[in-house]
N, C-alpha and C positions, 0 to 999 in steps of 0.2 A: 127483717131486714135480708136481709140477704150478701152472705160469705165471699173477696178474691179465691177464688183461685189459685194452687198456695204456688204454680207455675206464674200467673200472671205478682202473687207479691215475691217470689225472690228474684222478676223483671227488674221488678224498679226498684227494687233493696242492689240489684245490680250499676242501672244504671245513679243511684245516685252516689252509691259507690264510686262508680265513673268518676258522677258532675266535680264529687271530696279532691279526684288527686285533683285531675282537671291545670289544676294554679300549680301543685307540686314540677308536671313530670314535665310541662312550660318550662319553670325554674329548670330544674335540672340539663334540660336539654338546650338551653344558654347556657347553662354551665362547660354542659362540654362544648358546645363550639367557641365560650373563653376559652377556656386549656387544651384547646388545637392552636388556639394561635398565640397563646404564651410560647406553643412551643413555636411555633411559625418565626418566633418572633425572636425566641435564640437560636435556627435556625438562619436572620439577617444577619444575629453581628456572628452567628461565627461561617458566615457564609462571610461578610463582609473584610473580618480578621485574616481569613484567608487571600486575601485582594489584595489588603494591603501588605500577605512576606508575599505573596507571588509577584510585585510592582517593589518591592525593595530589597528582592534578589540582584549578582551583582548580572544573571546575567535576565530577561525579561525573556517564558514559556506565553509567547502571548493567545498559541493555539490557549493554553487549562488559562488563561486569564480572560479570555476571554471568555470558553466555558464558564467559570466559577461562573462574572456577569447576567450570561443564560441562566446559570439556577438564582443567583438573588433573584433578578430579576421574575420570575416565573415565582418561587418565598412569597415576594414583599403581592407580585398580584393577589397571589392564592391568598394572601391575609387583606383586604384589599374588599379581595371577592365573600372572606369575613364579615367581614367591616358592616358590607352593607347584609347581610343576609342575615342578621339581625341586628341591626337600626328596619330593616323590616317587618322581620318578621317577630323581634322585642322590644315594638317602643316606647318611650316610655312617660 
């Protein structure tokens, strides 16, 4: 019986470790995306509250209102993109 070369054994061991860690890495990536989505949810709530504050002021600053609405729309779009990516990359 001929023994395999040591470098081949090490390579096989590394591939086995990578195979073992793959599901853990996938879970970590999904959790990172979910964390980013939670941050975006917080930003959406903050932007919405700021829009209400602008609307409730005695003097409505329309330029500020438009700016906040644009920022809110951008954050909402980012959140939808994160959700789409999660749905496509991590189907259940």
